[in-house]
N, C-alpha and C positions, 0 to 999 in steps of 0.2 A: 419499567426503567430500562435503559440501555447503556451501552458503553462501547468502547473501541473494539471492533472485531476484525481489524485489518490484518491480524497475524494468523488467520485461519487457513491461509493458502498452503497447498502442498505442491511439491515440485518447484522448479526454479522460478522465482518471481522477478519482477522488474527491480526489486530492492536488492536481490542478490546480484543481478547484472550490473546495477548502478554502483554497487560496492567496488567493483573492479575499476570503475572510472575515477575513483577518488585517489588523489595523491597530493603530497605537499608541494607547493611551489611558491616562488617569490611573489606572485600576484594574488595571494590569498587575502581576504579581508583583514582589517586591523584586529588584533586580539588573537591571532593564530598561535598555536603551540609551536615550540621549537621544532625544527626538522626531525630531531631524533625521537621526539614523542609522537610525531605524526607517523614516522616509520615504525615505531613500536606498535601503534594501533593497527597498521597494515600487517605486521608480523603476527600480532595477536589473532587477527582474523584468519590468517593462514593456518596458524597452529591449531585453532579450534575447528576449522572447516575441513582440514585434511583428514583427521580420524573419522569425522562424521561422514565424509564422502566414502571412506573405506567401508564403514559399517553399512551404509546404504547400498553400496555396490555388491558386497557379499550377500546382503539380504535379498537383493534383486536376483542374484544367481540361484539362491535356494527357492525363492518364490516362483521364479519362472522355470525351475528344474532344468537348467541349461546342461547339467552334466548327467542327466537321467532322472528317473522317478525318485522322489524324496521318501517313498515308503509311506509312513503314516501321514495322512493328509493334514494332520494338525501341525506338522512341521512347515508346510506351505502357508497355512493360516497365520502361524506365529511369525514367519519371516515377513509376511505382508504387514503385520502390526509393527514389526521393527522398522521396516522401510518407511511407513507413514509417520512413525514417531521420529525417526531420524530426519526426514524431510522437514517436519515441523520445527524441530530443534535447529536445523541448519538455517531456516528462515529467520528464527528468533535471533540467532547468533549474528547473521548478516545485518539485521535491523539494528541490533545493539552497537555493532561496530560502526555502521553507517551514521547512527545518531551521534555517537561519540565524535566522529570526525567532523560532522556538521557543526556541533557545538564548539569544537576546537578551531573552527575556521580552516580546516585542512581539506576541504572538498574542492577538487579541481573541476568545477562546473564550466562547461563551454557555452557561454551565452551568445546567441546569435539571432538574427531576424528569422522568424518562423511562422508559417501559416498556422492559424489557430486550430484548424481542423486536423493537422498532422498528429499532435500528441493525443487529441481526443479520440481519433480513430484507433490509434495504437492501444489506448486504454480500454476502449470498448471491446476490441478484439480479445484483450487479455482476460476480461471478465465475462465474455459471452457464455462460456461453458458453465460458469457458476450461476449465471442468471437463468440459463435454460434448466439447470438441475433444480433450482428453487422455484421454477415457474414464475419468474419475475420478468416483466416486459421492460426493455431498455428503449428510451425515447430520446432523440437528439433534436434540439431546436437551435438553429444557427441562422445568421443573417444571410441574405442572398449574395451580397458583394463580398470581396476578399477582405479578410481580417488578419492582420499580422501583428505579432508581438515579439518582444525580446525575452528569450528564456533559454534554458538548457532543455532541448526537447525530451530527452530521456528522463531528466529530473521532473519535468512537469508531467510526463506520462505516468511516472511512478506515483506522484502525488495524487493524480486523478484516479489511479487504480485503487489506492488506499481508500479514497472517499467512496468510490463506486462499490467496492467490496463491502465497506461498512453499510452502505445503504441497502445492498442486496441482503446482507446477513440479517438486518433488522426489519426487513419488509415482512408484512403478514404472509402467511402461506398462500401460495397460488395453486391453481389447478391446471395441469397440462391439458390444453385444448379447451379450457374453460376460462372463467374469470381470473385475471392476474393482476397483482399490484404493479404499479409503474414506478420506475426510477427514471427521472428525467434529468438530462444534462442540457444546460442552456448556455450558449455563447452570446455575448453582447459587448458593445463598445460604449463606454460612458466616461466623460471627463478625462480623456487622454489615457484611459486604462482599458484593459480587456478583462471582462468578467467571465469566469467559468462557474456556473452555479449548478449544484447537484441537489435534487430534492427527492426525498423518499416519502412513503406513506406508512411508515412505522410508527411506534409509540411516542417517538420524540425523546427529548431530554429535559428534565426540570431546569428552569432558568438558573437556579443556584448551583447547578452542576456542570454548566457549559464550560466554565474556566477549568474545572477540575479534570475533565477528560482530555485536556490538552497537555497534561503532565504525564511523564513516563510512568507506566505501570498503574495509573489511576483508572478505576472502574466505577461505574455508578450502580451496577447490579451487585446484590449480595453474592459473595463468592460461593455460597452453598446453594443458590438457586439460579445462578446465571445459565442461560440457555446456549451460549456460544463460548468457545474456547479462545484463548489468546492472552498475550502478556500485556496488552494495553500500550503498544508502541506505535501503532499505525498513525493515529492522529498527531501525536507529538513529532513523529518523523515528517509528516506532511507539513506541519507548521514550520519546522526548521528548513525544509527544502524550499518552501515558498520564500521565506526570509532571505535565504542564501541567494536566491535569484532576483532579489529586489522586489518581491511581491508581498502579499498579505493574505492570511487565512481568517475568515470570519465565520462563526457558527451562530445560528439562531434556531429556535424551535417554537414556532407559533402553536398555541394550544390546539391539540388534536390534529396537527398538520404534519407530523413527522419532523425530521431534521433537515435544515437547509444549510449547506456548506457552500461558501463562496471563496473562490480564489481570485484575487485581483492581481493582474500583472501589467507592467508598463507596455503601452502600445509602441509599435515600431516607428510611427511617425505622428 
């Protein structure tokens, strides 16, 4: 079985960057929280991220021995562990605040006409290192002619990064320079909408679990035997991002064919 692994990133992710784009404004969708609550979410994110950034920064100083040798090499090893744990926690905090703001209708997404390849190329660049480390081949299938849609480019890129990261995480092990599993992203136009489809070759998800993994913190692997880490926020965040941009997220898992994730967005014309 599998579950959402979108939270495994270390370092600043598109979700951290996107968080800074969110703010309350008068043009938010119906059902938005009052301005003071939206501001409180922003302040909460700031209060949580500031000490985490300090911890990560001091861990960097020790791990990189900027002020001279640390002495016992275990200090460096432990500082590296603190840094990685801090980065992971920072990403989870950013996702939680971002998800809360999306659910509150307090996301200031800038919808505009965008070439479909723009957010796809950004997303592929973001996950290229992870794919190479996992010996997973990334493949892109796109129409020959121009395809344009209406979206927030950074928001769509973040959603695609979530799905691509999940697909890479649950792909079978590859061999550098040898056989490698494939994660394929396909762009297509159909019925006035633009499709972004990501297909992997992993174990897939049981049909009765597809709805569950779209709920925050839900996981389909037993917590004692799961092979990947994460809080289970990537797919719920992707769903909310798609909905906030007027799009739709669909998941399917044909028997023995991995997971197929589809983002449908309105075409520009």
